[in-house]
N, C-alpha and C positions, 0 to 999 in steps of 0.2 A: 504494499500500500504506500510505503514511503516513496518507492520508486515512481509510482503513478503520480504522487503529489509533485515530484520533481518535474515530471513531464508537464503537468498542468502549469506549473510556475514558469517553465521555459516558454510555453505557448503564450501564456498571459503577458510575459515580458515583452515578447515580440509584438503583441498587439498594442502595448502601451507606447512602444517606440514608434510604431506606424501612426498611432494616434497623435503623438507629439509631432511628428513630421508633417502631418496633415493640417494641424491647427492653424499655421500662418495662412495657408491657402483657403481654408474654410472661412476664416475670419475676413479675408478679402472678398470672397464671393458673397458672403451674407452680411456685408457691412450695413445694410439698411434694416436688418432684422434684429430684434432684441435677442441677446445671447450670442450674436454674431456666429451662429451656426456651430457651436462647440460640438454639439451632439452629432453633427455630420462629418467630423474631422476624420474619423477612421474610414467611412465609406469613400470620402474624397481620396484619401491615400490609396485604398484598395482599387478605386476606379482607375487612377493614373498608373499605378504599378501593373494592374491587370491588363489594361490596354497596350502598355508598352511591351510587356512580355508576349501578349497576343500577336503584335506586330513583328517583333524580333523573333518570336518563336517559330514563325514560318521558315526562318533560316536555320535556327537551332534553338531548342528548348533545353536549358541547363541551369545548373546552380549559378554559373557566372552571369547568365542573362538575367536571372532574378536579381543578382546584386547590382547589375548595370541599371536596372529599372529603379532600384532603391536609390542608387546614386543620383539618378535624374530627379527623383522626387525630392531628395535632400537638397539638391541644388535649387530647385524651384522654390522650396520653402525657405531656404536661406536667403535667396535673393529677396523674397517678400519681407523677411525680417530685416535684412540690410537696408531696404528702401524705407520701410514704414516703422521698423521697430516692433516691439512686442506689446506696446501699449493698446493696440486695437484688439488684442485677445481679451475676451471677457473671463477673468479668472474664476469668478463665482460660477458662471455657466460651465466652465470647463470642469470644475470640481464636481458640480452636480451630474454632469455627463458621465464622469468616471464612476461616481457612486451608483448612478442608475444602471450603467452597463455592467459594473461588477455584480451588482445584486441580481440582475436577470441572468447573467452568465453563471453565477453560483447556483441559482435556483434550478435552472434546467440541467446543469451538469450534475447536480445532486440527484435529480430524478433519473436521468439517464444512467448514472452509476448503479441504479437498482435494476436496470433492464437495458443493458448495453448492446445486446446482440444484434449483429448485422444478419437479418433474417431473410431467408429466400421467400417466405410467404408474403413479402411486401415488395416494394420497388428498390429495397436496399441493394440487391445484387446488381441492378442496373447502375445505381449510383457509385457503388464501390468499384464496379468494372471500368467505368470511365475514369475514375480517379487513378485507379492502379495502372491503366494504360497510359495515362499522361506521366506518371512517375517512371514507368518503364521505357517510355519512348524518348526520342530526342528531337523530334520536330512536331509542329502543329500543321493541321489538325491531328489529334491523336489517332492512332490506328484502333478500329473498332474491335474490342475484345470478343465480340460475338459475331464478327464477320471478317475473318482474317484477310489482310491484304488490302483492305478498303478503309478510308477515313470514317470516323464515327459520324453517323447522321443524327445528331442530337444537339440540343443547346448545352454546351459543356463549360460555360463561363464560370459557374459556381464551383465546379470541380477544379478548374483552372486556378481560381483563388485559393482553394484548399491546398492544391498541390504547391502553390507558392509558399504558403504558410508552412507546409511540411518541409519543404526545402530549406526554409529559413531556420526552422527549429530542429530539424534532423530527427524528428520522432517517427515511429512507425505508423503507417496508414491505419492499422486496425485501432490505434488510439486517436489518430488524428481525425478519424471519421466522426466520432462523437464530439470531440473538441470543436470541430467545424460546425456541427449542428448547433451546439450551444452558442458559438460565436455569431452565426447569422441571426439567431433568435434574439440574442442580446442586442445586436446592432439594430434590429427592427424595433425592439422596445425603446431603445435609446433615441432612435430617429423620431419615433412617434412622440416621445417626450418632448424632444426639441421642437417638432413642428407644432404640436398642440400648445405648448408653453409660449412659443413666439406669437402664435395668433392671439392667444389670450392676452399677453402683455401688450400687444398692439391695441387691443380693445380697453386697456386700462385695468385689466384683471391680473390676478396673481399668476405669474409665469409658472412658479413651482407647482401650484395646485392644478392649473390647467394642464401642465405637462404630465402630472401624475394621473389625472383622470384619462387623458388621452392614451397614456401608456398601458393603463388598466384595460380600457376598452379594446385596444389593439392586441395586447399580449397576454392577457389573463381571461377576459370575458369569453363566455360561450354563448351559442344560441339557446333557444328556450326549450329544447328537448328535455334536458335533465329537469329543469324546474316543472315541466309538464308532468313528467313521471312522479315527481315528488308530490304534486297536487293530487293526482289520481290515486296515489298510494295512501296519502293521509286522509283524504276526504272519506266520509261514509260512502258505502256502495250506491246508495240512492242518489247521492250528489255526484259521484265519480262517473256513474254510468253515462249520463248525457255527455259529459265531456269526452269520454272514450269514444262514444258513438260519433262524435263530431270529427275527432282527429284520426282515429285508427284506420278508417277507410282510405286515408290519404298518405299512408306510410307503407313502406316495405313490411313484409309479414313479421320478421323478427322484431323490428322496432315497434310495431303495433302491439305485440305480445307483451312488451315491457310496460306498456301503459297499464295492462291488466295485472301483471305479475310483480311489478316493482323492480328493485335493483338486484334481485338474486341472479339474474343472468346478464346483468349489464356488463358490456365491454367498452372500454374508454373510447373505442372509435365508432361506436354506435351512432353518435350525432352526425357522422359523415354520410350515413346511408339512409337519409330520410326520403330522398326522392328516387324513383325508379330509374330516371335518366339524370343523374347529376350528383356528383360528389360535393358535399358541403363542409369542407374542412376549414378550420380557422387556425390562427398562428399558434395558440398554446397546444392544440391538439397535434398540429404538424410537428411541434417541437418535441413533445413527449413521445411521438411516434418515431422519432430519430430519423426524419426524412431529410436526407442531404439531396433534396430534389428541387427543381427549378422554382416551383411556386413559393417555397419558404426562403430559398436563397436570394430570389430577386426582390423580396419584400423590402429589405433595408434600402436598396437602390431605387426602388419605386418612390419610397418616402423621401429620398435625397432629391429625386426629380420634382416632387411636389414642393420640397423646400426651396429648390432653386427657382421654381415658378412663383413661389411666394416672395422670394427676394426680388425677382423681376417686378412683381405686382406692387411691391412697396417702394421701389426705387422711383425717385421723382422722374417725371416724364422728360425733364430737361437734362437729366444725366444720361446722355446718349451713350458714352462710352461704356458705362457699367451695364446699362441695358443690353448693348450689343454684345458685350463680353459674355453675359449670361445667355443670351439668345443664340448666338452664333458659335461660341466655344464651349461653354460649360454644359448647356443642355444637350447638344449633339453628342459630347463625350459621355455624359451620364446615361443618356438613352442608349447609346451604343453598348455600354457595359451592361446595362439591364437587359437589353435585347440578347446579348451574348449569353446571359444566364438563362433567360426565359424569353423566347420569341413572341410569346403570347402578350408580353408587356408593350410591344412596339406600338400597336394601335391604341392602347390605353394611354401611353405616354404622349404620343402625338395628339390625341384627342384633348388631353388636359392642356397641352401647349395652345391649341386653338382656343379653348374656352378662356384661358388666362389672358391671351393677347386681345381676345374679343372684349373682355370686361375690364382689362387693365390698361388700355391704351386710350388716351384722350385726344390725340393728335387728329386734326381734321384734314390732313394733307390729301387723303384720297377722296374726300367728298366730292370735288369737282368731276373727277373721272367717274365716279359712281353716279352723279346726277345726270351726266350725259347718258349713261347707260340705261338708267331707269326712266329717263324723261324729265324735262324741266317742270312739268306740271304735277309731278308726284309730290305727295305731302312731305314736309320736312322730316317727320318721324320715320317715314319709309326710307328716305335717303340716308338718315343717320344710322338706322339699323343695318341696312345693307352695307354701308361703309364699314361699320364695326365688324360685321361677319367677314367681309372681304379681306380686311386686315388680319383677322385671325387665321383664315384659310391659307393666305399667302405665307404667313409666318410658320404655320404648322407644316406646310409642304416643304419650306426651306429647311426647317430643323429636321424633318423626317429624312430628307435627301441627304443632308450632311451626316446624319446618324448611320445610314445605310453605307455611305461612302467609307465611313470609319470601319465597317465590317465587311468590306468587299470580299475578303478571302473567306469569310465565314458563310456567306449565303450560298456559296457553291456546295457546301456540305450539310445544309439545313435539311430537316426532315422533310421527305417527300411523300407521295401517296394520297394527298388530299384530293377530295372529289368536289371541291368548291363549297359555295354557300347553299344551305338547304333551308327550307321553310319549316317553322315549328308547327306541328299539327296541334289541334285542340286538346287531344289526350296527352300530349307531351307538356303542356304548359303547366306552370306551378299554380296550384289551387290556393284558395283563401286560407284554409288551415295550414298549409305548407308555408305560406308567406308570413303568417303569424309566428310560426316556430323559427323560421330562418331570419326574419328581419324585425320581429316584434319589438325587441329592445331598442334598436336604433330608431325605428319609427316613433316609438313612444317618446323618446327624448327629443327627437327632432320636431315632432308635431307639438309637443309641449313648449318648446322654445319658440316656435313660430307663433303660437297662440299667445304666449307671454309677451312677446314683442310684436304683436300683430299690427301695431301702429306703423311699423316700418314698411309694411306693404304700401302705405300711402305715403311715400317719401320720395324726395329727389336727393341728388348729391349734396344739396344744401341742408338737408335735415328733414325732420318730420313735418309734414304739412298739416296745418289746422284746416280740416275740411270745410268748417263753417265760414272761414274767412278767406279761402283759397281764391285767387284770381281765376277768371273764367277759363283762361288757357289751361292752368293746372287742374281746374275742376273737371274739364273735359278729359284730361289725362287720367284723373282718378276714376272717372266714370267708366273709362275704357278698361281700366284694370278690373273694376268690379264686374263688368260684363264678361270680361275674359275669364275670370274665375268661374262665373256661373256656367259659361259655355264649356269650360274645361271639365267641370264636374259632370255636366249632362253627357259630354263626349265620352268621358271615362265610363259612366254608367252604361252607355250604348256599347262600347267596346266589350264591357264585361258580359252584357246580356246577349247581344247580337253575335259577337265573334268569339264568345267564350275566352275572354282575356281578363282574368281576375286581377292580374297585376295592374291593370289600367286604373282600377278604382283606388289602388293604394299609391301608385307612383305618378299617375297623371296629374292630380292636383299638386303634388310635391314638386314636380318638374316646373309647373307654371309658376307657382309661388316662389321658388328659388330663383327662377330666371327674372322675374320682376324685382325681387329683393336685390339680386346681384346688380341689376341695372340701376336700381334707385339708390341703394346705399353703398355699393362698391365693397361689399363683404366678401373676402376671399372664401370664407367657409361656404357661402352660398354658391360660389362658382364651383367648388368642389362637390357640393351636393348635386348640382346640375349634372356633373360628370357621372357621379355614382348612380343616380337615378336613370340617366340616360343609358348607361351600360345595362342595367338590370331590365330596363324595358326592351332594349334591343334584343337581348337573348330570349325574350318571350316571343319574338318574331322570326329570328333566324339563328342559325348555328353553323359552325364549320363542320362539314361532313367529311371526316377522315376515313381511313380504311380500318379503324379499330373494329375488332370482332367481339370484344367483351365490354369495353367502355362504349357501348353502342349509342347511336343517336347523338343527343346534345350533351352527353354526360361530360365529355372533356371540356366543352365550351362552358358549361355551368360551373364546373370545378374551377377553372382559371378565373372566370369572372367573379364568382362568389368570393374567392380568396382576395383578389385584388380590391374589390369594392369594400370588403370588410375592413382592410387596412386603412383606406381613405375615410370611410364613414366612421370607423372607430376613433380615428384622431379628431375629427370634427365633432363627434359625439361628446368628447371630453370637453371641448370648448362650449358646446351648448349646455351641458350639465353645469359647468362653472357659471355661465351667465344666468342660468335658471336660479342658482343660489346666490346671485349678486345681492350684496347687502342692501344697496340702494332700493332694489325692487322689493326685497323681502320686508322692507320696513313699512311698506303701505298698509296692507290689511293682513290681519291675523289669519283668516281663513285661506287666503292665497298663500301666505307663507307656509302654513301647515300642509296644504296640498302639494306644494311645490317641493318641500323637503321630503315628504312621503313619496312622491313620484320618483325622485332621484335616487332615494334610499332603496326602494323596492327594486328599481332596475339594477343597481349596483349589487344588491344582495342575490337576486335571481341569477344574474350572469356570473356570479362567483361561485355558485354552488358546484358546478362541474369541477372547477379547479380544486376545491376543498376535497370533494369525493375522490378524485382520481389520485391526488397526492396521497390521500389516506390509504387507498388501495395499493399504491406502489410501496409505501412504507410497510404495510401490513404483509404484502406479498414476499417481502425480503426478510421478514423477521419470523413468520409463522412456519410451521411444518409444511411440507409440500401438500398441495391439494391432490386427492386421489379420486375425485369424482369423475375424472375424465373430461371435465369441461374446460378448466382453465387452460389457456394456450400460452405460447411464448410471447404473444403480443398482449398478454394480460400483465397487470402490474407485477413488478418484482422479478426476481431471478428464477422463480419456479417455472420449470418446463415439465408439466405434469401431464401424463397420459394415462391410458388404461394399463395398469400393472397388475391389477386383480379384477375379478368380475365386477363390472359396474352396471347399475340398473338405472334407467331413466323412466320416470313414470309420466303419466299423461300431461303433467304440468310442464314437462320439458318440451312439448310439441305445440305447433301452431296450427290451429284449424284452417283449412283452405276451402274456398268456395262458398256459395251463398248459404248452404244449409248445414255447413260444418260448424259445430259449436263445441265448446269445452264444458263438460259436466263431470268434474272429477277426472275421468279418463277423457281422452279425445273421442268424440262421437260424431259420426257422419251419417246422414241419411238423405235419400232422394237427391243424389248429386253425382253425376258421372264425371270422371276426371280425377285429379289430384284432390284429396280431401284432408290430409294432414302431413305435416313436415316438421323435422327437427332432428337433433338439437345442435348441429354444428359441433360434433364431438371431435376432440383431439385424439388421434391415434398415431402411434409410432409405427415404423415399418415392421410388419409382422403379419401372421395369420391369426385371424379371430373367428370365434364362433358367435353368431348373432342370434339370440333367441327372442322372438317376438310373441307376445301373448295377446290374442285378439279374440273377439266374439263377433262372428259374421253371420248375417242372415241374408236371404234373398231367394229368388225364384229358381234360377238355374246356376249350376256351377260353370266356370268359377264366377264368384260375385265380384272379384276385383283382384288386387295384387299389391305387392310390396316391393320396392326397389331400394337398393343401398347405393348411394352416389357420392362421389367426391364433388361436392357442390361449391362452386366459387361464390364469394361473398356477393358479387354483383348479380348472381343468379342467371347469368347468360351462358355459362359454360360448365360442363360437368363431365365426370368420368364415371360410367357405370361400373360398380364393383360387383354387384349380383343382384338377383331379383327372383321372385317366385309368385305364382298365382295363388289366390286364396279362395278355397272352397267354403260352403256353408259349414258351420261348426256346431257342435252340440255343447253350447256354453263356451267358456273360455278354453282355448286350445293353444298349445305352443307350436310355433313354426320356427325351424332352425335353418340358418344359412351359414356358409363359411365364405369369408372375405379375405382377400390378400391385399395389404397396403404396402406398396413399394416405397412410397414417399411419406415423410412425416407430414401429416395432414391436420389442419385445424377446422376442417370443414365437412366432415362426414355426416350426411343426413340420411334419415330413413323416411321414405315417403310412402303413403298408402294412397291407393286410387280405387275407385268403384267403376264397374262397367255395366251394372244393372241398375236402372232408375229406382227399382223397388228394393235395393240392397241396403243394409246398414253394416257399419263396422265400427266396433269399439275397441280402442286400443288401451290395454292395461299397462303394459311396460315393455321395454326393450333392454335386454341384458347383453352386454358385450364381454366376452371372455377371451383373454389372450391365450393362444395355443402355442405360438413359437415367435422368437425374434429372429429377423432376417439376418444373414451373415453380413458383417462389416458395419452394422448399425448397433447403437447402444440405446437402452431405454432408461438410462439413470436420470434421476431428478437433478436439476441445477438448484442447489439451495445454499449458495455461498453467502454467508452472513456478512462477509466483507465486501463493501461496494467496489466495483471495478469499472474501468472504462474500456476494457478489452472487448473490441467488437467481435472477436472470434470465440466468445464464450460458448455460445450455442453450438457452433460447428465443432469445437473441441470436445464438447460433452456428448453430442448426439452422433457425430460422424468422426470418432477419433482416428480411425485408421486412414480415412480419406484425408483428414487434416495433416496427418504425418506425411502423406504423399504430396499434398499441396505445399506444405512447408518445404519439402525437398525441392519441388519446382522452383519455389521462390528463392532458395538459397543457392542452388547449383546451375540454374539456367540463366544465362545473360541475355539481355535484350529481349526481343520479341519474336522469336521463331514461331512457326505455326504449329499449334497443338490440335490434334484430332480428339474429340470427345462426342458423346451422344448429343444430338440436337435437343434443346430444351423445350419445355412447355412454358408456362408462366407461373411465377410465384410458387416454385417447387425447388427442391434441391437438385437442380440441374445446372450444367456448366459452371459448377463451383470452381474447378481448377483455374479457368480463364478469368472468372469474376474476382477471385480473391488474390490473383497474382498479376493480372493484366497481360498474361501471355495469351495471345489471340487464339481462339478456336475457329475451326472452319465455319461453323454456324452454331449460335447459341440459342438463347431464348426466342420465343415466337414473336417478340416485339419486332424482330427484323422483317417479319412479313409486312409490317406497316411501314417501316423504314425504307425497305428495299423494293417492295412490291412482291407479289405472289410468285412470279416467274423466277426471279433471281433467288428468292428464299427457298422454294421447293427444289430447284435445281441442286443447291448445295445440300439440303436435307437428304434427297435421294442419294446423292453422291456419298454422303457419310454413312447412310444406311448400307449402301452397297460396299463401302470400305470394310465395315464390321461383319457383314453377312455374305459378301459376294465371293467370287472366284478369285483365285491368286492373280490372275491376269488383271481383273478389275481393281484389286487392291493396289497393285503396282501403278496402274494408270492414274488412279485417284491420288495416291501419295505424290506422284509427280506433278499432277495437275495443280495442286494447291501448295506444293513444296512443303509438305508436312515433315517436320523434324522430330516430333514426339507423338505418340499414340497413347492415350490414357484409356485403361480398361478397369473400371471400378464398379460398384453396385449400380449406379444409374445406367451403365451400359449393359450390365447383365439383366437389369429390369426391362430394358427395351429389346435386347436381342437374344436373351437367353445366354447359354454358355458360348463365349467367343473363341473361335479357333485361334491358337497362338499366332501372332504375326511373325514369329521366328520361322515359320515355314518358308518365308521369303529370305533370299540371300540379302545381306546388308542390313539386316534387322537384329538388334540385340536388346536385352533387357537392361535398362538403365536403372530401374528401381522396382522393388516388389516387397509387399508385405501380405498379410492374410487376405486383405480385401482388394488391393489394388496392384496392378502391374502397369509400368510405364515403359513403353518401347521407344528406342532411339533409332533413328533412320539414318543410314549412310547412303546418300543418293548415288555416290560413285560405285557402290557395290549392289545397288538395289536391282534385283531381277527374280524371275521364277522360271525354272526350266523343268519342273516336274509335270506329272499327270495328275488329274483330279476327276473324281467320279461324281456325276450327277444322278440323283435318283430320278427315275423316268415316271413313276406313278405315285399318286397321292390319293388317299381314300379318307373320307370324312364321315364318321357317324353323325346322325342328327344331334346327339347330345354334345357334340364338339362345337356346335353353332350356338348362338345366342338367340333363343326365341324371344320375340318382341312381345312383352305382355302389354295389354291383356289380349292382343290379337292371337298369339300362338302359345301352344304348350305341348310338352312331350307326352305322347300317349302310345304306349305298346311299342316303343322304339322308333316312333316316328314323330316329327314335328307336325303338328296339325294346326291350321290357322283358318280363321273365318271370322266374319262379322264386321269388318272395318275396311276402309281404304287406308291401308297403313302397311308398315314393314311387317313382315311375317317372321323373317329371320335375317341374321347377318353374321358374318365372321368367316373365317377364324383369324383374319389378319396374318396370314402365313407367309412363309419365305419361298419365293420362286426365283430361279436363276434365269438369265437370258434365254430366250427361245420362244418357239411356237407351241402352244398348248391347246389341247381339246378338253373342255370340261363337260361333263354329262351329269345332269340333274335327273334323279329318279323320282317322278312326280305322279301323284294320282290327284287329278282335279275333278271336282264334281260340283254341279249347280252352276249358277251364274247364266248370264245371258250371252249367247253367241254373238260376238261382235268383232269388228276389226281391232278394237281396243284390247281385247283379250280379257280373261278372267284373272290371270296371274302374270307378273313379269318376273323374270329371273335375270339378274345382272351380275357380271363380273367386273369388280372395281378395284382401283388402287387409290391410296391417298386419303383414306377416311380420317378426318379430324374428328375429335371427341363428340361433336355434335351429330354425327352420323349423317350429315347432310352434304358435306363438301367433299366429293370424291369424283374421280375421273372414271367414266364408264368405259371399259374396254370392249365389252360385248354385252348385248342385251336381247331378249327374246320374249315375246308374249305368247301365252299358252291359253287355249280354251279348254273345254271339258274334254277329258281323256277317257279312253275305255280301259279302266284299270291302270296299272303301273305302266308309265311310259318313260322312255329315255329321251330327254331334251338335251341336244347338244349344241355347244358354242365353241368358237375358236378365238384364241386371243394371242397377242404377241407382246413380248417384253424385250426391250432393248437393254435393260439394266436389271441387276438383282433388285427385287423389291420384297420388303418384309411386311407389306400391308395389303396383300391381296385378299379380297373378300368375295364371297359369293352370297348374294342377297336375294331374297324373295320378297315380292310386294304384291299385296292383294289390290287389284284394280276394280273388282266387283264385290261389294260387301255381301252379296248373297252366294258367293262361291265359297267352297271349301277346298283347301290344297293340303295334301299330305306329302311331306318330303321323306323319302326312305333313305336318302344318302346322296353323296356327291363324289364323283370320280374325276380325277384330273390326270392327263397324260401328256407328257412332253413329246411332241411329234418329231421335231428335228433333234437328231442326236439320240433317239431312242436306241438303246443297245450300244451306246458309245463305249461301255465297258466290254470290248469285244477281245477275246471271247468271254461270254457271260457264263459263270458256273452257278448252277443251281444245286445247293446242298440238300441232302434228305431232310434236314431240319425244316426246310422251307415247304416241304411237301406234307401231306396228310396221309397217314397209314389207315387204309379202310378195308373192310371186308376181309380179304385173304392176306392182308399186310400186317406186319408186326414191327414196331420200332425197336431197334437195339442200339447199342452204343456205336456200332460200326456203320449203321444205316437202317434201311427198311428191308426186312426179309419177307419175301412171298413164298408161300408153301402151297403145293397142290394138295388136293383132297379127292381120294378115289371116289368118295361118296357123292361128290358133286356131279351133276350130269351136264353142267354148262361152264362157261368161263366166268371168272370173278375178277374184279379189279383189286389191285393190291395197294396202289398208291395214286394220288392225283394231286395236282397243284403246280405252281403256286398262283396261277391266273394272273400273269404279269403283262405289261404292255410291251408291244413290239411294234416298230415302225414298218412301213411298206417296203420290205426287202425280201430276199431269198436267203434262207438260213439252213445250216446244217446242225441237227441235234445229235449229239453223241452220248449214249447211255453207257456208263462205266459200271460193269456188272461182274459179280462172281456167282457162278452157277454150279449146281451139283445135281446131276441127273443122268439116267442112262440114256443112250442115243435114241431109244424108241418111246421115251417118256413124253407123253403129250401135255403134261403140266407145264412145261416150259413153252410159253406161248408167244407173246409179242409185247412190243412197246409202241406208244403212239403219241401223236401231238393233236391237241383238241383246242377247240374255241367254243364260246357262245353261252357260258352258264349265266351270264348277266341279262340276256335278252328276255323280254316278257313271256316269250313262248317256253323258256326254260329248257331248250333242247340243245344237246352238244352237236357240234359238227366235228367229225374226225377229219383232220387235215391229211395226215399221212400216218401209216403204221410200218413196222419192220418186225420181222420174225426173229426170235432168239433161238440160237442153236442149242440143242440139247447136248450138253457136254459138262465136263468137270474142269473148273479153273476160271481164269479171267477172260473176259471178252468185252469188246467195244462194239455196240450196235448203233449204226448211224442211219438216220433218215433225213431227207431234205424236205423242207416245206416252204411255201411262198405265201406272202401276205400282200394283197393288193391295196390295203388301207391300214391305217393304224388300228390295232386291235388291242384292247385293254385286258383281255382275259384269256391269254394263251396258257394252256396247261399241258403237262406231261404225265402220262399215265403208264402203268404196268399192269398186264393181264395174265392170269394163270388159268390152267384148265385142270381137269381131273388127272390125278397121278400123285407120285410120291416125291417129285423133284422140288428143288428150292432155288431161289435167286436172291442175291443181295444187291441192292442198288447202292453204290457208292456215291455217284454224282451224275448230273446231266450237264454237258458242256455245249453251249449254243454260240455259234459264230456265224457271221455273215459269209455267204459264199458269193454275194454281189458286191459292188463297190461300197465302201464305207463313207459315212457322212464326214464333212470336214470340220464340223464344230468340235471344240474341245470339251471335255466332260468335266463336270464339277460335282462337289460332294453333295450327298443327301443327308438330312438330319435324322431320317427315319429309316429303319430296315425294311426290306421287303417283307410282306406279310403272308402267312399261311391263310387258307381258307377260313373266313371269319366264323363260320357256324360249326366247325369241326375241331377237335382237339388238335392242338399243335403247339409249337414253341416259338419264341422270339416274335410274338404278335404285339405290335404297339396298339393297344386299344383306343388310344386317343385319335389315331388317325385312320383306322380302318373303317370300311364302309359296310353297313349291314342293311342291304335291301331286304325288305319284308314284304309279305303278301303273297297271295296265290300266284303261282307261275313265275315268281321273281327268284326263288331260291334254286340253287343247283340240286340235281337229283342225288 
């Protein structure tokens, strides 16, 4: 712990030095502002240093470049002191800024020390990957750690500043990560203090109190979700019920449940998920969430921009030099730095420039130009307003262009993939209850202030006008304002009612009043209010439509807009609160004084409840024993990382009813509702195998009445991974249903969902019990309960993935620079791409974020290449290693989760093991020696039982060995996402389709696909076919080609007609090109079935004659394998024992046809066996004109006393061989599935059933 305190001290000392270097410059820029911008000194320093390093870094990014930038900053500050001295620095404001910053820094650092982990379940891996890449690289832009060889396509300015601080302090990134989060948060709080205090001091109020109130609303306050939970929990049920009824329909399911159940299941990030489409984070939550992410890191610099605009606003109009310095130099540089951190701030910053210049410029120089444009007969007020807007637009464009010019190298690597501006539909818009939760506190303070000072609505720059004595001209102006307010109110009501725009009723009047107040009084806070309200109204009409698949719709737009407006509105809310408490106003009437104090007090208390609650949870989580309920997760307060270590039971209170008729009545009870009816509880599970026991009581007309699925459900509820599922039949009271699930990744989001498919069905859930069966290799399920606080961001990784962290540490210590590493492609928010994320060594393709950043084509090309690298042929491996210049290949638990057991890469020349432990092997590639000159065998036949596929509940279920589906236009089955090497394949579906209407559309569709993402909807169809009613079991055949090894081949069935029923008896797949590449092919007796006259021995299959038999009998048959269209010679290697006249020694043969619906054999060729004693080889030649999947070899004996022993059958082509190289199969060839045999892989074999489908 002492060592970590030293790290903190070094970091803080560097910050103080930068603060001191920036003070002279900030005092010059903010000369017109009370306090002279002391609270902005550190952001000013970081802006200058950051931009200098950004520019120089495109030539070289190194420690010396950082020192050069510090030297330039020192020279600029020194020149400022040399010219003007230090008297312009406000020492009291400087001391206040240091105290505020230190307090905020210590507060958040203390909280983070209780929960310091860099977690894969958030965006932490993205944040740390960019940071590590910056530190490992030597030029800008940094190489993308998740897309090797290409520059990062993300706003990386915040990580650049963090890297600069790490370079200056020399500390490890795993500590620098949390220190940086605390730094950006403290900068935001300090900047808010400076801004709000300066505005308050200009109005003649207390700078200190105004600053503290502004800092509170920005850095500590929360939205009203937590106070709402408190109200509904404390109130009696009869009073709470109407409130719950108002708000719960407008929340996501989990948040609505909290209104009913209180804080027992409260997670500190719950206030973020109020909206279906929109993340509603605020600074304090972002800070404790340890987000080194653009929205938090850009916050201090957005406040800096607002501060610079306030300096411009308060600078006398005749001080042209200072105004131009701010407008043409300071603001473009500040906006450039902010945009480099978060590109979403560019439009916001330029918009505030437009508003500030519009309301803060009194020059009439442009009015003659405008008058000519609008006409000489236009009223003066029209000319005046247009002139003002014109000045603002021109200035904003100028500043915006200069800002972009400063970042010219950056915009070439900015995130792509956007699809433009989209309109917000009525069901996406924020509802009134949601508006109350999200903005209620700020609206209350703002409306209270506007009402308290409502006389300012009737004012000019000369002061408040007495309406009774106003001259006629002013009187007409005041009348227009009144009429405008009425019209605005009516228009807002119309937009709410007619266009379903609830935000209009809240923000419309605020926008109008703030515009009039800004024009009349010149209040900068009103200018900022215009901007805030304008942004919030805009996102109710349009949003940026990007390529996000999880943060769908306007989620990202709302997320950025909400956070930015929170910062600005929070700062001015502090000013409004102070003015409401102004002594001069409070001294008038006691009732008003009491009401005002009560209003401000209530808002302060309600918005502080969240902070008190969460800090208490963090402290409690770090000091109490680990939780064993299976609920708390690593993003819960404290160091506890607690999952299911013993059987854990969730009762009905842990689940959320879904649908109109689903209710909670002790247990979760659902009736008269088809579809999903209950869901919960976002359980935390470690990697392992678990038994899930569900106790339900189900009633209904027909079986099944419904079903249950177990999913890894993402928090945004748009993405999931199905872990298992089952149908539910009618029960006799409560019954237990058991499932087994395998969790490959540490997950905090496992949900159990129930659904009904019968409108007359009911299902009552009593409990769900999760019992751990085994822990997966390479993982740990230990609890983290370190009572000593720490800032080590690797705490979680070291505890839960110790073996992998050993390997990752080895990479970090022994690998220099940024060679390309191959690892399994990642999903999102899971323990994927950890080696590249935690070291900065780039992987070929990492998290699925790259799908947005690079586009689907580039992303999937790399994903498929990496899949082929781990699963493909040796030739493919060599090609891919060379294509991406891969220097290291990582094989750990995530790779085995995705691919199964990975063949050793040492099968290639030039590949050696660089590091190995029990869970991880790291291979090193020597490209000078890299080659493969061996041969490799591909399996040519694949067989799938119906149970190896996933029947899609409630449409399909397994009955008597078949998948039977009926009753809906939906998937019937899909799976198995299996591995296939390059080649041409024939897939045969054995189907029995009944019912349905004969049509061109068909009753059933069967598809062969690749590329299924977890949603089961995004796949490339390789072959498809529709099928109408069949006459019993029918073989439906398709052909598909693969140019590259794919491990995600699926065979799907879809019901096109809800009145049809389809039965799937199995699926057979044959590789047509290269069938029989293993030439000659040897068929061992173990692959055959001993039948009738045959007997299996250690040496093979013995066939014995029987004098009592009057006819011939078969002794062996099988293995019913696939052969391509060729001419073959089959040699039976035999040992015989018989007299020369013994008729029992008969013949061998080659057959085909046991899979056909007619169930008849076709004998292709036979050959007699010589009756003799000793070894003999019997050869027969047969020809196939088409690919045949069921070639068998049989032996026949007749009456007599002789015997024959089959040692093997050797089959080789007698015609030309195919040119393709042969690759390995994961599955041995199988014996006949319905007869005793050995080496049968039951997962993969096909079991066709039904009359006429089985072999005789």
